[in-house]
C-alpha positions in Angstrom: 151.7 69.7 117.4 147.9 70.2 117.0 147.5 66.5 116.0 148.8 65.2 119.3 146.2 63.7 121.6 146.8 64.4 125.2 145.6 61.9 127.8 144.4 63.0 131.2 147.0 62.8 134.0 144.8 63.3 137.1 141.7 61.5 138.4 139.7 64.7 138.1 140.6 65.1 134.4 139.8 61.5 133.7 136.3 61.8 135.4 135.7 65.0 133.3 136.6 63.1 130.1 134.3 60.2 131.0 131.4 62.7 131.6 131.9 64.0 128.1 132.3 60.7 126.4 129.5 59.6 124.0 126.7 57.5 125.4 123.9 55.3 123.9 121.3 57.5 125.7 122.5 61.1 126.2 121.5 63.2 129.2 119.7 66.6 128.8 121.4 69.1 126.6 123.3 72.0 128.2 122.8 75.6 127.0 125.4 78.2 126.6 124.1 81.8 127.1 126.4 84.6 126.1 126.5 88.3 125.0 127.5 89.7 121.7 129.6 92.8 121.1 126.8 95.1 122.2 123.5 94.4 124.0 120.5 96.4 125.3 118.8 96.3 128.6 115.9 94.4 127.1 118.3 91.7 125.8 120.1 91.5 129.1 116.8 90.8 130.9 115.8 88.2 128.2 119.1 86.3 128.6 118.9 86.4 132.4 115.4 85.0 132.4 116.2 82.3 129.9 119.1 81.3 132.2 116.6 81.3 135.1 114.3 78.9 133.2 117.2 76.6 132.4 119.2 77.2 135.6 119.7 73.5 136.3 121.3 72.9 132.8 122.8 76.1 131.5 126.1 78.1 131.5 126.0 81.9 131.3 128.8 84.2 130.2 128.6 87.8 131.3 131.5 89.3 129.2 131.1 90.7 125.8 132.2 88.7 122.8 133.3 90.8 119.8 134.3 88.0 117.5 131.1 85.8 117.8 129.0 86.2 114.6 127.4 82.8 113.8 126.0 83.8 110.4 129.3 85.2 109.1 132.3 83.2 107.7 134.8 82.7 110.5 132.5 84.2 113.1 131.7 80.8 114.6 135.2 79.7 115.6 135.1 81.2 119.1 131.5 79.9 119.6 132.6 76.4 118.7 135.5 76.7 121.2 133.1 77.8 124.0 130.8 74.9 123.1 133.7 72.5 123.4 134.9 74.1 126.6 131.5 74.0 128.4 130.2 70.8 126.7 127.1 72.7 125.6 125.1 71.6 122.5 122.7 74.6 122.5 123.6 78.3 122.6 121.7 81.6 122.9 123.5 84.7 121.8 122.1 88.2 122.4 123.3 91.3 120.3 121.9 94.8 119.6 122.7 96.9 116.5 121.0 99.6 114.6 120.2 97.3 111.7 119.0 94.4 114.0 117.9 95.7 117.4 117.3 93.3 120.2 118.6 90.4 118.2 118.6 86.9 119.6 120.4 84.0 117.9 119.5 80.4 119.0 121.4 77.5 117.6 122.4 73.9 118.0 125.8 72.2 117.6 126.7 68.7 116.6 130.1 67.4 117.7 130.8 71.0 118.8 130.3 72.4 115.3 127.4 74.7 114.2 124.4 72.5 113.2 121.6 75.1 112.5 120.7 78.7 113.5 117.6 80.8 113.8 117.8 84.6 114.3 114.9 86.3 116.2 113.9 89.8 117.0 112.5 90.4 120.5 109.5 92.7 120.8 107.0 93.5 123.6 109.1 91.8 126.3 107.6 91.4 129.8 109.7 90.0 132.6 108.7 87.7 135.4 108.5 90.7 137.9 105.8 92.3 135.9 103.3 89.5 136.6 101.4 89.2 139.8 100.3 85.7 140.9 100.4 83.4 143.9 104.0 82.4 144.5 102.9 79.0 145.7 102.1 77.9 142.1 105.5 79.2 140.7 107.1 76.4 138.6 110.0 74.6 140.3 113.5 74.3 138.7 114.0 71.1 136.8 110.4 70.2 136.2 109.2 68.9 132.9 107.1 71.4 130.8 104.2 71.1 128.5 104.3 72.7 125.0 101.4 74.2 123.1 102.0 75.3 119.5 99.0 77.2 118.3 98.6 78.0 114.6 98.9 76.3 111.2 102.2 78.1 110.6 104.1 75.6 112.7 103.1 72.9 110.1 103.2 74.9 106.9 105.8 77.7 107.1 109.5 76.5 106.9 110.8 79.1 109.3 108.3 78.4 112.0 108.8 74.6 111.7 112.5 75.2 112.2 111.8 77.5 115.2 109.5 74.9 116.7 112.3 72.3 116.6 114.8 74.6 118.3 112.4 75.8 121.0 111.6 72.2 121.9 115.3 71.3 122.1 115.9 74.5 124.2 113.3 74.1 126.9 112.2 70.4 127.1 115.2 69.2 129.2 116.0 65.5 129.3 113.9 63.1 127.3 112.0 60.6 129.4 109.5 57.8 128.8 107.3 58.1 131.9 106.0 61.2 133.7 104.4 61.9 137.1 101.4 64.2 136.6 102.2 65.9 139.9 105.6 67.1 138.6 104.1 68.9 135.6 103.7 72.5 136.7 104.5 74.7 133.6 103.4 75.2 130.0 105.2 77.1 127.2 102.6 78.5 124.8 103.7 79.5 121.3 101.1 81.2 119.1 101.8 81.8 115.4 100.5 85.4 114.8 101.8 85.6 111.2 104.2 83.7 108.9 107.2 85.2 110.7 105.9 86.3 114.1 105.3 84.1 117.2 103.9 85.1 120.6 105.8 83.2 123.3 104.7 83.1 127.0 105.4 81.0 130.0 102.5 79.8 132.2 102.2 78.0 135.5 99.7 75.1 135.6 97.3 74.7 138.5 95.6 71.3 139.0 92.1 71.2 140.5 89.6 68.5 141.2 87.3 67.6 138.4 85.4 64.6 139.8 87.3 62.2 137.5 90.7 60.7 137.5 92.1 63.4 135.2 92.3 66.7 137.1 91.1 70.1 135.7 94.0 72.3 134.6 94.1 76.1 134.8 96.9 78.2 133.3 98.3 81.3 135.1 100.7 83.5 133.2 103.9 83.9 135.2 106.3 85.2 132.5 108.4 85.9 130.7 106.4 86.7 127.6 107.6 88.3 124.3 107.1 88.4 120.6 109.6 86.6 118.4 110.1 87.9 114.8 112.0 85.5 112.6 114.7 87.4 110.7 117.1 84.7 109.4 117.5 81.0 109.7 120.0 78.4 108.5 119.1 74.8 108.1 121.8 72.0 108.5 123.6 70.5 105.6 122.1 67.2 104.3 125.3 65.3 105.0 125.5 66.7 108.5 121.9 66.0 109.2 122.3 62.4 108.1 125.3 62.0 110.3 123.5 63.6 113.3 120.4 61.4 112.9 122.3 58.1 113.1 121.0 55.7 115.7 123.3 53.2 117.5 122.7 49.5 116.4 122.2 48.6 120.1 119.1 50.9 120.3 117.4 49.7 117.1 114.8 46.9 117.5 115.0 44.0 115.1 111.9 43.7 112.9 109.7 40.7 113.6 108.3 39.0 110.5 104.6 38.9 110.1 104.0 40.9 113.3 102.5 44.3 113.6 101.0 46.4 116.5 97.6 47.9 116.7 96.5 50.7 119.1 93.4 48.8 120.2 94.2 45.1 119.7 97.9 45.3 120.6 100.4 42.9 119.1 99.0 40.9 116.2 100.9 38.1 114.4 100.3 36.0 111.3 101.0 32.3 111.2 101.6 30.5 107.9 99.9 27.1 107.6 100.6 25.2 104.4 97.8 23.4 102.5 96.9 20.3 104.4 95.5 18.3 101.4 93.1 16.4 103.5 91.3 14.7 100.6 94.4 13.1 99.1 96.3 12.3 102.3 96.1 8.8 103.7 95.3 8.8 107.4 97.1 6.4 109.7 95.0 3.6 111.2 96.0 4.2 114.7 93.0 6.1 116.1 91.1 4.7 119.1 87.9 4.8 117.2 89.3 2.4 114.5 90.7 0.1 117.2 87.3 -0.1 118.8 85.6 -0.9 115.5 88.1 -3.6 114.8 87.5 -5.2 118.2 83.8 -5.2 117.7 84.1 -6.6 114.2 86.5 -9.3 115.5 84.1 -10.2 118.3 81.1 -10.4 115.8 83.1 -12.5 113.4 84.1 -14.9 116.3 80.5 -15.3 117.4 79.5 -16.1 113.8 82.2 -18.8 113.5 81.2 -20.4 116.8 77.6 -20.5 115.8 78.5 -22.1 112.5 80.7 -24.7 114.2 77.9 -25.4 116.7 75.4 -25.8 113.9 77.7 -28.2 112.0 78.1 -30.4 115.2 74.3 -30.5 115.7 73.8 -31.6 112.1 76.5 -34.3 112.5 74.8 -35.6 115.6 71.4 -35.7 113.9 72.9 -37.7 111.0 74.5 -40.2 113.4 71.2 -40.8 115.2 69.3 -41.4 111.9 71.9 -43.9 110.8 
């Protein structure tokens, strides 16, 4: 009976199925936030504030989940079910044990199956309430953020490169092509302290006059801030990565032959012109210049003939008079 496909019977069910149907251009990814079998007060605050940062596109479960262990065999079944139920492609799981205190697991799913995972330890956590600032500059819900990744570790260390990808997916929201500068009011700053430790903080952005078109920007720390210690991570399988990276044929642009784009000159094209062989090719005698030369030559030739005929007549007349 598990292989039977059930079709929606009501209009509400049909609309819900249409919302979850695949699209050429997907909307922003939803995030599922849930608790493990045991959590600490620090982790509860971390999960609450992550939910506050993604409140427009997140689902938060408050109950404990004893059978959710993403890194263990069979421990991801309930997690994949929750992902399918809530239509979330990102998840944040908080747990606390003696071996791994204040543990945070962030992962992504593809087709509601686990795609990749990264396990972090939370240290030196500071909540939003611990920062004092002007509430007028507080970031609004749903605005697009800036990201600042400071440190060579994000380019050289495999764990930090993986963490960078997941953090971008977690906080960037919907991918857009154009931005209004007025709507940019927050910055996520990630600093690589060591090969497995990252300082993460959230800042509000204040725009001031600079005398030019581009305004001067000032950062005000508004929280939360914490240190992430990378404990474990699991990269996606090569076959699954290849499947997830496929692009629909409708979105791929056809390559134009002999055309390339330059940042300064723009679109540049090459035109093939075959060898003209000017020296060996006979030119047609239809040009206006040749016609004019012919007319002049014809007129000159006609004048010469008339003068010759006139001269012959004069000679004949002279001979007739002599005789």
